[in-house]
One Martini backbone bead per residue (centre of mass of N, CA, C, O) as a GRO file, in nm:
protein
   97
    1MET     BB    1   0.097   0.035   0.021
    2SER     BB    2   0.025   0.372  -0.081
    3ALA     BB    3   0.108   0.727  -0.034
    4LEU     BB    4   0.006   1.074  -0.071
    5PHE     BB    5   0.144   1.381   0.043
    6ALA     BB    6   0.049   1.715   0.144
    7VAL     BB    7   0.252   1.999   0.236
    8THR     BB    8   0.349   2.263   0.406
    9ALA     BB    9   0.612   2.442   0.509
   10ASP     BB   10   0.494   2.529   0.785
   11SER     BB   11   0.437   2.230   0.883
   12VAL     BB   12   0.735   2.133   0.870
   13VAL     BB   13   0.830   2.409   1.006
   14SER     BB   14   0.824   2.414   1.306
   15THR     BB   15   0.866   2.584   1.609
   16THR     BB   16   1.052   2.328   1.729
   17THR     BB   17   1.262   2.374   1.517
   18PRO     BB   18   1.559   2.495   1.411
   19ALA     BB   19   1.460   2.592   1.128
   20ALA     BB   20   1.259   2.814   1.227
   21GLN     BB   21   1.506   3.005   1.327
   22LEU     BB   22   1.627   3.060   1.017
   23THR     BB   23   1.437   3.255   0.849
   24ASP     BB   24   1.594   3.533   0.989
   25SER     BB   25   1.879   3.487   0.907
   26PRO     BB   26   2.160   3.699   0.817
   27SER     BB   27   2.369   3.447   0.856
   28LEU     BB   28   2.575   3.182   0.880
   29SER     BB   29   2.679   3.232   1.171
   30HIS     BB   30   2.399   3.260   1.294
   31ALA     BB   31   2.293   2.983   1.211
   32GLU     BB   32   2.513   2.822   1.355
   33THR     BB   33   2.441   2.914   1.640
   34ILE     BB   34   2.155   2.808   1.648
   35ILE     BB   35   2.224   2.508   1.598
   36ARG     BB   36   2.423   2.470   1.832
   37GLU     BB   37   2.221   2.549   2.061
   38ALA     BB   38   1.992   2.335   1.980
   39THR     BB   39   2.200   2.060   1.933
   40GLY     BB   40   2.531   2.069   1.987
   41ILE     BB   41   2.600   2.113   1.677
   42SER     BB   42   2.861   2.168   1.434
   43GLU     BB   43   2.865   2.168   1.102
   44LEU     BB   44   3.124   2.321   1.035
   45ARG     BB   45   3.309   2.156   1.217
   46TYR     BB   46   3.251   1.884   1.097
   47ASP     BB   47   3.344   1.956   0.804
   48THR     BB   48   3.631   2.044   0.882
   49ASP     BB   49   3.717   1.773   1.010
   50LYS     BB   50   3.659   1.598   0.765
   51ALA     BB   51   3.855   1.736   0.570
   52ALA     BB   52   4.108   1.675   0.737
   53ARG     BB   53   4.086   1.367   0.724
   54LEU     BB   54   4.076   1.340   0.407
   55ARG     BB   55   4.355   1.476   0.346
   56THR     BB   56   4.516   1.211   0.476
   57GLN     BB   57   4.403   1.040   0.257
   58ARG     BB   58   4.412   0.817   0.026
   59THR     BB   59   4.371   0.816  -0.326
   60HIS     BB   60   4.171   0.661  -0.569
   61VAL     BB   61   4.237   0.628  -0.908
   62PRO     BB   62   4.064   0.539  -1.157
   63THR     BB   63   4.062   0.268  -1.387
   64THR     BB   64   4.008   0.024  -1.616
   65ASP     BB   65   4.043  -0.197  -1.391
   66ASP     BB   66   3.764  -0.093  -1.241
   67LEU     BB   67   3.514  -0.165  -1.423
   68PRO     BB   68   3.409  -0.431  -1.298
   69ASP     BB   69   3.333  -0.296  -1.027
   70VAL     BB   70   3.143  -0.085  -1.136
   71ASP     BB   71   2.946  -0.283  -1.270
   72ARG     BB   72   2.875  -0.442  -1.016
   73HIS     BB   73   2.753  -0.205  -0.859
   74ALA     BB   74   2.544  -0.121  -1.071
   75HIS     BB   75   2.394  -0.391  -1.083
   76ARG     BB   76   2.309  -0.398  -0.788
   77ALA     BB   77   2.145  -0.138  -0.800
   78TYR     BB   78   1.951  -0.232  -1.020
   79GLN     BB   79   1.835  -0.475  -0.852
   80HIS     BB   80   1.734  -0.234  -0.633
   81GLY     BB   81   1.604   0.004  -0.849
   82ALA     BB   82   1.794   0.141  -1.016
   83VAL     BB   83   1.865   0.355  -1.267
   84PRO     BB   84   2.014   0.313  -1.552
   85GLY     BB   85   2.307   0.398  -1.705
   86SER     BB   86   2.585   0.470  -1.826
   87ARG     BB   87   2.886   0.406  -1.856
   88PRO     BB   88   3.127   0.607  -1.738
   89THR     BB   89   3.347   0.550  -1.997
   90GLU     BB   90   3.103   0.436  -2.179
   91HIS     BB   91   2.892   0.359  -2.473
   92ARG     BB   92   2.731   0.020  -2.527
   93GLY     BB   93   2.471   0.012  -2.403
   94PRO     BB   94   2.359  -0.220  -2.230
   95LEU     BB   95   2.483  -0.364  -1.944
   96TRP     BB   96   2.231  -0.571  -1.930
   97GLU     BB   97   2.124  -0.880  -2.108
   0.00000   0.00000   0.00000
């Protein structure tokens, strides 16, 4: 069974959510302060820390040797309902026949 609901933005952003307090925020730093005070989490700090962690990780640059893995992941996603696109490195028609 499925259902479709329509809601207004005002009903989604209730007065009890941190988002409701952001509607009149004049700046990003003000919005960040509101979110930090309401939730105890700083999204900007989180993203800054994450960027610092990722900067020290080695990056794998894909090559043609990776195409079988790419196709395997894409096929698994397709089997779970993802809409197939073209192969990232070339277009040869359907990926799975």
